[in-house]
C-alpha positions in Angstrom: -1.1 31.7 18.0 1.4 29.2 17.7 3.1 31.7 14.7 3.8 34.4 17.3 5.0 32.5 20.4 7.5 30.5 17.6 8.2 34.2 17.0 9.1 34.7 20.2 11.3 32.2 21.0 13.5 32.8 17.9 12.4 29.8 16.0 10.0 30.1 12.4 8.2 26.3 11.4 7.9 25.8 8.1 4.5 26.1 6.7 5.0 24.7 3.0 5.7 20.7 2.9 5.9 18.9 0.0 6.1 14.8 0.7 7.5 12.9 -2.0 8.0 8.7 -2.0 7.6 5.4 -3.8 4.8 3.4 -3.5 4.8 3.4 0.3 3.5 7.4 0.0 1.2 6.2 -2.7 -0.5 4.0 -0.5 -2.0 3.9 3.2 1.4 5.1 5.0 1.7 8.3 2.2 -1.9 8.7 3.1 -1.8 8.5 6.4 0.8 10.5 6.4 -0.8 13.3 4.9 -4.0 13.7 6.5 -1.5 14.1 9.6 0.9 16.5 8.3 -2.4 18.3 6.9 -2.7 19.5 11.2 0.1 21.2 11.2 1.1 22.7 8.2 -0.4 25.4 6.3 -0.2 23.3 2.8 0.6 19.7 2.0 1.5 18.2 -1.0 2.1 14.6 -1.4 3.3 12.5 -4.5 3.5 8.9 -4.0 5.1 7.2 -7.1 5.1 3.1 -7.4 8.0 1.8 -8.2 10.5 4.7 -8.4 13.9 5.9 -7.2 15.7 8.9 -7.2 16.9 8.2 -10.6 13.5 8.4 -12.2 12.9 11.8 -10.2 15.7 14.0 -11.6 16.3 11.9 -14.7 16.5 13.6 -18.5 14.6 11.0 -19.2 10.8 10.3 -18.5 9.2 7.2 -16.5 5.5 5.9 -16.6 5.1 2.9 -13.8 3.3 0.9 -12.3 1.6 0.1 -9.4 -0.1 3.3 -8.4 -0.1 6.4 -7.7 -1.5 9.1 -4.3 -1.8 12.9 -6.0 -2.8 15.0 -2.9 -3.0 18.6 -1.7 -4.4 20.4 1.5 -4.3 23.8 0.5 -5.3 26.3 3.9 -7.7 23.7 5.2 -8.7 22.5 1.8 -7.9 19.1 -0.1 -7.2 19.7 -3.7 -7.1 15.7 -5.3 -5.4 14.6 -7.7 -6.9 15.7 -11.6 -5.3 12.5 -13.1 -6.5 9.8 -11.1 -6.1 6.2 -12.7 -6.2 2.2 -12.2 -3.0 0.9 -10.6 -2.3 -1.2 -13.3 -2.0 1.9 -15.4 1.5 3.2 -15.8 2.2 6.8 -14.3 4.2 9.4 -15.4 6.5 10.4 -12.6 6.6 14.3 -12.2 9.6 15.9 -12.5 11.7 16.8 -8.9 12.7 20.2 -10.5 8.8 21.3 -11.5 7.2 19.3 -7.7 10.1 22.1 -6.2 9.7 25.3 -8.1 5.5 24.6 -7.8 3.7 22.3 -5.2 0.8 22.9 -7.0 1.6 20.8 -9.8 -1.1 19.6 -11.5 -2.4 22.7 -13.9 -6.2 22.4 -12.4 -4.8 22.9 -8.7 -2.4 26.1 -10.6 -5.7 27.5 -11.7 -7.8 26.8 -8.1 -4.7 28.1 -6.0 -3.9 31.3 -8.5 0.3 31.5 -6.8 2.9 29.2 -6.7 3.4 27.6 -3.8 7.5 26.2 -2.6 8.6 24.2 0.0 10.2 24.9 3.1 10.6 21.7 4.1 10.6 18.5 1.7 10.2 14.9 2.8 11.5 12.3 0.6 11.0 8.7 1.6 13.0 6.6 -1.6 15.1 4.1 -1.8 13.5 1.0 -1.7 13.1 0.7 -4.5 17.3 1.1 -5.4 17.8 -2.0 -3.2 18.2 -4.8 -6.0 20.0 -2.2 -8.1 22.8 -1.7 -5.3 23.7 -5.3 -4.4 22.3 -8.8 -4.5 20.8 -10.6 -1.9 24.4 -11.4 -0.1 24.8 -7.6 0.3 27.5 -7.4 -3.2 27.7 -4.1 -4.8 27.4 -3.5 -7.9 29.4 -0.5 -8.6 28.4 0.9 -11.6 24.1 1.0 -10.3 25.1 2.2 -7.2 26.8 5.1 -7.8 24.6 6.2 -10.3 22.3 6.0 -8.6 24.0 7.7 -5.1 24.3 10.4 -7.7 21.1 11.2 -8.7 19.8 11.2 -4.4 22.8 13.7 -4.4 20.8 15.6 -7.2 17.9 15.9 -5.0 19.5 17.1 -2.1 21.8 20.1 -4.7 18.4 21.5 -5.8 17.0 21.8 -2.5 20.2 23.5 -1.4 19.7 25.7 -4.4 16.4 26.9 -3.3 16.9 26.4 0.5 14.9 24.4 1.4 15.0 21.9 4.7 15.2 18.0 3.9 14.0 15.0 6.3 14.9 11.5 4.3 13.1 8.6 5.6 14.3 4.9 4.5 11.9 1.9 3.7 10.4 -0.4 6.1 11.8 -4.1 6.9 10.0 -7.4 5.3 10.1 -11.0 5.2 10.9 -11.0 0.9 14.2 -9.3 1.6 17.7 -10.4 2.5 19.2 -9.0 5.6 22.6 -8.6 3.7 20.5 -6.6 0.6 18.3 -4.3 3.6 21.6 -3.6 6.0 23.7 -2.8 2.2 20.5 -0.8 0.9 20.6 1.2 4.7 24.2 1.9 4.5 23.9 2.9 0.9 21.1 5.4 2.0 23.0 6.8 5.1 26.1 7.4 3.3 24.8 9.1 0.5 22.3 11.7 2.0 25.1 12.2 5.2 24.4 14.9 7.2 22.8 17.0 4.2 18.8 16.1 5.3 17.7 14.3 8.7 16.9 11.1 8.4 14.7 8.1 9.9 14.9 4.6 9.6 12.6 2.9 9.8 13.9 -0.7 9.3 12.5 -1.5 13.2 9.2 -2.4 11.0 8.6 -6.0 9.4 6.2 -6.7 6.8 5.1 -9.8 7.3 2.4 -10.1 5.4 0.7 -8.9 2.4 3.6 -8.7 -0.1 5.9 -9.6 1.8 6.9 -5.8 1.3 3.8 -2.7 1.5 1.5 -2.3 4.5 -0.9 -1.8 1.5 -3.8 -4.5 2.2 -6.5 -3.9 4.7 -4.4 -7.0 7.3 -1.6 -4.6 8.0 -3.5 -1.3 7.4 -3.1 -0.6 11.6 1.0 -0.5 10.7 0.7 1.4 8.5 -1.2 3.7 10.3 1.8 3.0 13.1 4.3 4.1 10.5 2.7 7.8 9.5 2.2 8.7 13.4 5.9 8.1 14.1 7.0 10.1 11.0 4.4 12.7 11.8 6.2 13.5 15.0 9.9 13.0 13.4 9.1 15.8 11.4 7.6 17.8 14.0 10.4 17.1 16.1 13.3 17.8 13.5 11.6 21.0 11.3 13.6 23.8 11.4 
């Protein structure tokens, strides 16, 4: 019925959503967002890999990073969990962005169960937090070499999405008590200028991590904040999808 109304209104909403991100996406925020999005899209694949930035997803090199991961696929009402779960301290291989946008059913077991290739219509990216200390110091002074190299990685991701005709939404990271104000300001300028008009951009800078480790909402005491952030992100996506 929703699809019929959308067609009558001249709008066809995305049905295949790919969500990639860093440790925030690997934790409560990503898990809550995945669950919420699964109520509105036929297929939702989420890949959260701690310690990752755009440069790890698009580089020719392979990266095994620690901190945990969250891989899950909601496929036509069925939950497909990560077939290769690991303890969070064990280094985890970051998928290649080319591979996950070519087939949201990234894992071989998922591919066997689904039996077809699923290409995303909409890609949500929640990366950037792990660029902060590489692009500038705590006083906001820019490292021009690292800044350019990491900006090119983001641009590469966006080039790949344009090539497959997928819509893009970029979610900025929250603030935290362990981050300096100048460094966070520089990070947001970097993200806004690099992403530009190529993605719808949502700032999460108004969310302050004032507990846990001062960076993430991944402890039980701040579980409610992770959910609140996820709810805002879910609403932003639903209000900005094509």
